[in-house]
C-alpha positions in Angstrom: 45.5 93.3 143.8 44.3 97.0 143.9 45.0 98.2 140.4 43.6 101.7 140.5 42.4 104.0 143.3 40.6 107.3 142.8 39.7 109.6 145.8 37.6 112.7 145.7 38.5 113.4 142.1 37.2 116.5 140.4 37.8 117.4 136.7 36.2 119.3 133.9 36.6 121.1 130.6 36.8 124.9 130.6 35.0 126.0 133.7 32.5 123.2 133.7 33.1 120.2 136.0 32.1 116.9 134.5 33.5 114.7 137.4 33.0 115.8 141.0 34.1 114.1 144.2 34.5 110.7 142.5 36.0 107.8 144.5 36.5 104.4 142.9 38.7 101.3 143.4 39.5 98.9 140.6 40.9 95.5 141.3 42.9 93.3 138.9 41.8 90.0 137.5 38.3 91.1 136.6 36.2 92.0 133.5 34.8 95.4 134.4 32.2 97.4 132.5 31.8 101.1 132.8 28.4 102.3 131.8 26.1 105.4 132.0 24.2 107.8 129.7 25.8 110.1 127.2 27.7 112.8 128.9 28.4 110.8 132.0 32.2 111.2 131.6 32.9 107.5 130.9 35.8 108.2 128.5 37.0 111.0 130.8 37.1 108.4 133.7 39.4 106.1 131.6 41.7 109.0 130.7 42.0 110.1 134.3 42.7 106.6 135.4 45.5 106.2 132.9 47.0 109.6 133.7 46.3 111.0 130.2 44.6 114.0 131.8 45.2 115.4 135.3 42.4 116.0 137.8 41.7 119.4 139.1 41.8 118.0 142.6 41.8 114.7 144.4 44.2 111.7 144.0 44.6 109.0 141.4 46.9 106.0 141.7 47.3 103.5 138.9 49.7 100.7 139.7 52.4 100.3 137.0 54.8 97.9 138.7 54.2 94.4 140.1 55.6 93.3 143.5 58.4 91.5 141.7 59.5 94.8 140.1 58.3 94.1 136.6 56.2 96.7 134.8 52.5 96.1 134.2 51.7 96.2 130.5 48.6 98.2 129.6 46.8 98.1 126.2 44.4 101.0 125.5 42.0 101.4 122.6 40.4 104.8 122.7 36.9 105.6 121.5 36.5 105.8 117.7 40.2 105.0 117.2 39.3 103.0 114.1 38.3 106.1 112.0 40.7 105.3 109.1 39.6 106.7 105.8 39.4 104.7 102.6 42.8 105.8 101.4 44.7 104.5 104.5 47.5 102.5 102.9 48.6 100.1 105.6 47.6 96.4 105.6 45.8 94.8 108.6 48.8 92.7 109.6 51.1 95.7 109.5 49.0 97.6 112.0 48.7 94.6 114.3 52.4 94.0 114.1 53.0 97.5 115.3 51.6 96.4 118.6 54.7 94.3 119.2 57.2 97.1 118.7 57.5 97.9 122.4 58.2 94.2 123.1 60.9 93.7 120.5 64.5 92.9 121.7 67.7 94.8 121.1 67.8 94.3 117.4 64.1 95.1 116.9 63.6 92.0 114.8 60.5 89.9 114.8 61.0 86.4 116.1 58.8 83.3 115.4 57.1 83.9 118.7 56.2 87.5 117.7 54.7 86.3 114.5 52.7 83.7 116.4 51.4 86.3 118.8 50.2 88.6 115.9 48.5 85.6 114.3 46.8 84.6 117.6 45.7 88.2 118.2 44.0 88.5 114.8 42.4 85.1 115.2 41.0 86.1 118.7 39.0 88.9 117.0 38.1 86.8 114.0 40.2 88.9 111.5 43.0 86.6 110.5 41.6 86.0 107.0 41.6 89.8 106.4 45.3 90.1 107.3 46.4 91.2 103.8 43.5 93.6 103.3 44.2 97.3 103.3 42.7 98.9 106.5 40.8 101.6 104.5 38.8 98.9 102.7 37.3 97.4 105.9 34.0 98.2 107.5 33.8 100.2 110.7 33.3 97.2 112.9 36.2 95.3 111.2 38.5 98.3 111.8 37.5 98.3 115.4 38.4 94.7 115.8 41.9 95.1 114.3 42.5 97.9 116.8 41.6 95.5 119.6 43.9 92.9 118.0 46.7 95.4 118.0 46.2 96.0 121.7 46.1 92.2 122.3 49.4 91.8 120.4 51.0 93.9 123.2 50.2 91.0 125.6 48.9 93.5 128.2 48.0 92.4 131.7 45.5 95.3 131.6 43.3 95.9 128.6 41.3 99.2 128.6 38.7 99.6 125.8 36.4 102.6 125.2 33.3 101.2 123.4 35.2 98.6 121.4 32.1 97.1 119.8 31.1 100.3 117.9 30.2 99.4 114.3 30.0 95.7 114.9 26.9 93.5 114.3 25.3 91.5 117.1 27.2 88.3 116.3 30.6 90.1 116.3 29.8 92.0 119.5 28.8 88.8 121.3 31.9 87.0 120.1 34.1 89.9 121.3 32.6 89.9 124.7 33.1 86.1 125.0 36.7 86.3 124.0 37.4 89.2 126.4 35.8 87.2 129.2 38.1 84.3 128.3 41.1 86.7 128.3 40.3 87.4 132.0 39.1 84.0 133.1 41.8 81.8 131.7 44.8 84.2 131.7 44.2 86.2 134.9 44.3 89.5 133.1 42.1 92.6 133.6 39.7 94.1 131.1 38.1 97.5 131.7 35.5 98.4 129.1 33.2 101.3 128.5 29.9 100.0 127.2 26.4 101.3 126.5 24.9 97.8 126.2 24.7 96.2 129.7 21.9 93.9 128.3 24.5 92.3 126.0 27.6 92.6 128.1 26.1 91.8 131.5 26.5 88.0 131.3 30.3 88.4 130.8 31.1 91.1 133.3 32.4 90.5 136.8 31.7 94.1 137.9 29.8 97.1 136.6 30.7 100.7 137.4 27.5 102.7 136.7 28.0 106.4 136.3 24.9 108.6 137.0 24.5 112.3 137.2 20.9 113.3 138.0 19.4 116.8 138.4 19.5 118.0 142.0 21.3 114.8 143.1 24.8 115.4 142.0 27.3 112.7 140.9 26.8 109.0 141.8 29.2 106.1 141.1 27.6 102.8 141.8 29.6 99.6 141.7 27.8 96.3 141.2 29.3 92.8 141.3 28.1 89.9 139.2 25.5 89.0 141.8 23.9 92.4 141.4 24.6 93.5 145.0 25.5 97.1 145.1 28.5 97.9 147.3 29.5 101.2 145.8 29.1 104.6 147.3 27.7 108.0 146.5 30.6 110.1 145.5 
């Protein structure tokens, strides 16, 4: 299923364009990595895709409804969302539970199933044993993982992550990528992730969107499948 389609998109900040003539299709059921150097508008691309910012020109379609009429659930973890200070009072499990609020029924009460989903989400990122810790007491990498757990608790069909492994050690990063790959492979969901480490993430990704902006060459968006065969286009 075509999840998102961008055509001839142009956007910038102030009077400076950071995205020009960008065309890109994203299909569901894949683990997609978005990579590129600093300043290559990776986070901007996610925000445009989600409709959080509007393009100066061009068209963007992000599918929100399935063919049966049900809405597509989207979980989004922005860049550096886990910047809680040491005085942040909430506990880990309270934050992750908040990811279920949009799914609660008429009386907004947690069911046994809701509690089980919260537990599973924390276990999927290896943070269940920290559930009663205060968020402000955690390391940066641990905070990042519970933000991912909160998004997982929403049971999204589409999970969009902006550099989710920031602050994690190598072992934690590898475990996260493996779990996200399973989330796609065994559940048929979609993960779109901004990453700087293609060396680490490459074995788990189905597709890579490589953003490049070189002097005198303009903007290029190259899409590579898991077989490393480029089928993207210069935008």
